[in-house]
Every structure is written in structure tokens, then in C-alpha cells.
C-alpha positions, 0 to 999 in steps of 0.5 A: 500500500502507499500514500498515493492512490489511483481510483479506476472506475467503470462509469456509466450514463448515470451520474448518481451511480457514478458518484456512488462508485467514486465514493465507495472507491475513495473509502477503499483507498482511505482504508488502505492508507492513501492520503492523496487520491486521484480520480479518472477523467469524467469520473461522474459525467461520463457518456451522459450526453448531458455535458452542457447541462452538467457544466452549467451547474458547475460554474462555482463551488456550489455545483453538485460535483464540486461540492461532492469532491470537496466533501470527500476531501474534508471528510477523509482529510485527504488531498484529492485530484477530481479527475475532470469536471466540466464547467461553463466558467473559464479559469479567468472567471468569464462564462462560456455559452456554447461549450464547456471547459474540461477542468481537473481540480486539485483539492487539499485536505480541507476541501479547498480548491488549490489548483485547476487545469483545463485540458489543452489537447482535445480528442478529435480523432477517428478510432477503429472501435464501435464508436469510430469517431470522437469530436471532443471539441464539439462540446469542449473549449480547450484550455491554454495554460499548463498548471503546476501546484505544490502538494505534500508529496512534491510539485505536481504538473497537471495534464489530462488524457489526450495531452499524453501524446504531446511531450512538449507539455511535459517538458514544460512541467519538467522545466517548472520543477515538477516531480509528479504529473497527474494524468486522469484519463478515459483512454479508449480500449483500442488506442490504449492497447496500442499506446497507453503504457508506452506513452505513460512510461516514456513521459516518466522517463523523459521528465524524470517525474512520477506519473500518476495515471488513473484511467477508466477501465471497462465497458461503459456503453455498448459502443464505448470501452476504455483501456484501464491499466491505471498505473503509477510509474517511477522517474526511471520508467518502472511501473510501481503498481497497476490495475488492468481492468475493472473498478478498483484502487491501485497505490504506491509511495513516491520516493523523492530522494530516488527522483533526486538521485536519478536526476543527479546521475542523469541530469538530462534537463541540463543537457537540452540543446535545442530550443523550440524552432523559430517561425520561417521568415 
């Protein structure tokens, strides 16, 4: 067991049932000794077809989902990464009307929201599965700002799901002093089977950070299945713990002294030679 735990869920098009599942799994993680718990992407509002309705109710901390995660953090005295919760309000306070932001919220053990990251890269792709086409941007406005926050377990860079395919974001986190990176996800089974593990481990190795990657893991609707394989990966790329499929909890401890030793022996950040390319004139 460890102080950091990932909750893997199999959410369905029923918000009430998803909240009940999340609550039960948080309780399991707490009983196992977790003090920092991470939920997956869209843990409550997964595949509901009600993105805009849910987002409209989450414009401040009185929203049902934001109230739920704050209460969980307070009740158990834990830090909580609330996967993603859709909201109609941008981080600067302005309101959206046609779309939502997919926001990942970090809460402290008093239930205070201490950081928010809005998913930057949106999943607009064709996949060889039963759903075939995904157009996240039809409902979601992309964020534009990387976010790093301090936690009792280290400095945390925040990312979400499809962000995993864009290493420049993770390099930014490494340069900003991140030691942990959160990646709440709902990777499809098809893309996850092919790329999930190799990309999560690659991002850990490249950044010399602990990757904390809670994923959805099962059959959600007749057309939608996710990969699972939630994992905690060390800065050396070692998978410390994982859960292949189904709802459950996976935990580990993150040793910052090990991280510092790795960075001292192999100071890759000091060896970076290439700046981003300039625009052609």
C-alpha cells in the first residue's frame, strides 16, 4: 500500500451511480492508507450526453460535483485530484455559452480548491472501435495554460488524457520543477492497447517525474470501452503498481530522494540543446 492512490472506475450514463462508485472507491483507498487520491477523467459525467447541462451547474463551488469532491476531501482529510469536471466558467472567471471547459481540480485536505487545469489537447480523432469517431471539441473549449501546484508529496504538473501524446507539455512541467504529473484519463480500449503504457512510461522517463495515471477501465456503453491499466510509474520508467481492468484502487509511495538521485546521475534537463524552432521568415 502507499500514500498515493489511483481510483479506476467503470462509469456509466448515470451520474448518481457514478458518484456512488467514486465514493465507495475513495473509502477503499482511505482504508488502505492513501492520503492523496486521484480520480479518472469524467469520473461522474461520463457518456451522459448531458455535458452542457452538467457544466452549467458547475460554474462555482456550489455545483453538485464540486461540492461532492470537496466533501470527500474534508471528510477523509485527504488531498484529492477530481479527475475532470466540466464547467461553463473559464479559469479567468468569464462564462462560456456554447461549450464547456474540461477542468481537473486539485483539492487539499480541507476541501479547498488549490489548483485547476483545463485540458489543452482535445480528442478529435477517428478510432477503429464501435464508436469510430470522437469530436471532443464539439462540446469542449480547450484550455491554454499548463498548471503546476505544490502538494505534500512534491510539485505536481497537471495534464489530462489526450495531452499524453504531446511531450512538449511535459517538458514544460519538467522545466517548472515538477516531480509528479497527474494524468486522469478515459483512454479508449483500442488506442490504449496500442499506446497507453508506452506513452505513460516514456513521459516518466523523459521528465524524470512520477506519473500518476488513473484511467477508466471497462465497458461503459455498448459502443464505448476504455483501456484501464491505471498505473503509477517511477522517474526511471518502472511501473510501481497497476490495475488492468475493472473498478478498483491501485497505490504506491513516491520516493523523492530516488527522483533526486536519478536526476543527479542523469541530469538530462541540463543537457537540452535545442530550443523550440523559430517561425520561417
